[in-house]
Each structure stands twice: as structure tokens, then as C-alpha cells.
Steps between C-alpha positions, in 0.01 A plus 500: 500500500482789740175689525342812654145631509368856508464503873847380562638744243318783671628401846860484385463834308339671802801387719752642270345800301229751519157333432172697477241250387670475155347170382218618286394151378602139564370171368600139539451276198462131601716226358367308207577128436630391166288331233697249293446276211687164457800554283435210280188666371702778333854356423619184322628222728867573422461849652231427753710232672779753568298777640456454877182710537170548333445828324252760624147507345589805287827352381315187378233717354762706302672190379178354375407816313842499331458133405176589326700746278375814650688800633465568877518801730556399865377747756578366853667630819867589519721199568216259401724313262407640161849423368446126550215507233714595211827332623308160523337572165831546321625184678230282363534656148878415520416140585306482169732713302867571621536780248215704644581862605332752737548867539439607866471885531552691824470871587828517711851349455500407869184306479631325181807378693287387795265303271786362315631332823156374584413359157834345445480324836159369425562381126852377532533381866153404607363369178841390371457638151790612282332834417741776415386831657659841448457862617538729195530873587729788524703321773563201277840464326530491130626148507219381723240656282633295208480183703139582609382567140665174385411257776240625756150374526382775736611863473420741786510858393313845503307710251775771466730229384243343257437836351858507404558120409203506258703684241747216507243224463704291286733408786184386698364265221540169685325652808217658304444187283445283805328758724210338677459729803525884563472588877431852613566524862360775721281604205330772714817707460423562132226760503468857357768625269750228594230237452425637145870475409520144631186404303651618174825305590282188547338546164835545327624186686193296390546598140859393503442193686229383255733584213736232638222255549447536884152509642525560871242506784511785752511493877448824694531518871390770746403553855321830477330562156144598539396389141748224415307365197464834327854602582642172355308559177617857470853413569545185280213547248395155599211344710592336824322288765505631857643297782418659845396211718794550739573169668804618692505500874532837677627556847320734739577862403473832690426815295569818693449864392720717707422876497790721637366775728498850384714754693366854434828666611685312234362744243269450207696203355591286803616210287821689418565601875708299743279626774175437321308172419704337232393204298869431439592505867207283617537246226883471605392461856249227419746312280766505774256343741421227249859438414596480871237237558647275231236572233649530158368828367497707180444874532392687185591877471431749226859593398853389495589757751245375755634145465838620613363707783280224609801261495691721754187548718396141506846390585524739783162406640529127470670263743851388453561226234201588282605506135359797299563585143367755250404417132437728211583552142809710571675199650734287278398168358715297745370699800136442399556126436663463839204673674257279308689184598509620865119543512438152342737314727415693819839653567351857461225589752374817346522677180414871435402530130333714235251332268813368309475188723113479463550262205846412568471172688227253606428652846246223610739399777512837670331543839400864478494797266476873599381753254620862579189672365224396263648382168221667294275210405361196677670280232836635606411463861413122470799434273 
């Protein structure tokens, strides 16, 4: 994996662009080794023997809480393997009861597809289980939806869909009757008015599921919620145990705050002037340096227009052969999926995106992110 620190980034920037002591703050966070628990302590032998690694401490803790019949809210770092907790839990439930079902709820379709690939690979290929898994959303064909309702053990969907599907609950009778696990991924996304709507959807879902005889446990995952226990209770109406003993390893990480210089001749609002200090211009310049150094980078902008403008600028500033793509909600489904695959398999070096991609894929494998401006909250910054 290519790397670059703040000193090297500044040196390259000075050699190519106008630098006037723009780094306002920088900090290097040291690497942290992993803390693991023997896999046979949390999984039955038929599953433990097929897993080639020991789970992180927080993964084992989450599985233990679930085995005690409690709900769990997992609050650990991005890319710390939170998905493995509920994926392994549904696997051990399936060993005991092949009719078991789980409802995994994600905030974005792109993330749903990404997680479908990861979970399918783990359950069907790694663990060798014959678990049927399906993505059920607006992109799913009518015929496939019928197959999922009739056969699938695990259904991946979103709350907009559930809000619609609840009125046709008779079609979901088999799933609700055997429902053991409801997963709410990226639960911090459900706050404010949106969170209130989701909370009522969950209460409607709970009432219908209980009518069919289901009694599911809840798993909530988040990387940035400040009060995960209270939030889980408000969202689901149920108590949950907190798991926050992050046992995942973390590589060394540089955090840099770059403050573009102010040009008084650019007018009262220099951010809109090509001659003034522009957050957009500087973020594009920094991204081009990272991309040209072989560092897979994601640049977040604040609008669709700036993603397309940034695409042209970064391409023109980067060395030949660097693959740069834009990503936003205005792109078609096939285009977005292609970009997501390119990020995952490494064929795309840089993506300029709006927050549409913030929850679109598991970005743990990225080398760098650039934020063009402060996103408004520290939660959004870390996410």
C-alpha cells in the first residue's frame, strides 16, 4: 500500500502549486495491534473449524451478548468488522434451525449490494452453508421478490422499502414467523425527523412480526454515535447492551487540516473566484497528488456539480494512467455499480463524490479521503 505523510504532501504541493503555510493542523495516530478471541469460544465446532481466523474482541463480545438473548448496539471504528457479528450470529442460528430468517436493513442501496456480496461469500463459500440470501429493494425484479419471500433466510433491504412492504405483510408471513434477527446497520443515520419516522416503522414492524409469532433480537451498528445506548432504545423501543471494546487493528493514520489562503483581491467571497483561495481548487490539487502517488483516494464534495468539475480538474492535474471517476445520485444504477466495483477491486484510483457514497460501500480499504470543507458535524467528519 502506497503512503504519504504531511511533510511529503507539503513538499510535493509546494513544488507544483502555491503554498503559503496552509497546513493548520496535523497529527499522526499510531498503529494499534489487534485483540482477538479464539474462534471456538464463540462458534460451534462445525463453524469454527471452517473459519481461518479468530474474531476480534468486540466481535466475540457481540456474539456472546446475542447468545445470552440480549439486543446489542456495536459502536466501533469504521471497517472494524461489525458486519461479522450479525453474519456469524445468523450462521450459528441456521445450524440449529435451517428455517431461521433475518432482516438486515441498510441506509443505502449501494451498501446493501456491497454487503450482500460480503455476507454471501462468508456464509455460503467460507462456512459452506446453504443459506439463501436476497436483496429486496426497488432494483429487485418482481419475480426475484417472489423467490426471496418464498425461500430466503436472510433479506437485505432498507426502511423505505419496509414502510411499503408492511401493508402487504401476508406475503411475508414465512419470514416474519421465523424472524430471529433484525439488523440496523449505520444506525447513526437515523436521527432527527428521519429517525422519528424510522422508529415508528420499527414499531409497526415489531407489532406485525409478533402477530406472526416472531420474536427477534436487534443488532445496531455504528461508528460515530455519541450515545449509542440511548439512541438504540429510542429507535427500537428496546434496551440493548453496548459493545465498544474495539479489538480491530488500525494502521498508522495522518490527519491533516488544510486551510486555503485568503486572497483579498479575490473579493468578499473568494471561494467562488478562480483567482482566490478556493477550497474546491485546493482539494482537487491535493487529490491529484495522492492519486498520482498511487494512493487510492475518495474526495467528498458538497454538490453534484462540484463532483463533475472536480473530475475534470483532478484528471487534468494527475499523471497519465490514473483512473478517476465521479459518483453521485444523478448517475444511473449501472454506472454507480461499476464505480463501486472499481473502488473495491482497485481498478479505480480516485472517486470524486457527494455524500451519496458516504454509506454506499465499505471504504475500509481506501488509503486516503479528502473532504472539501467541513461537513458540519464531527460525526460526519469521522464517518
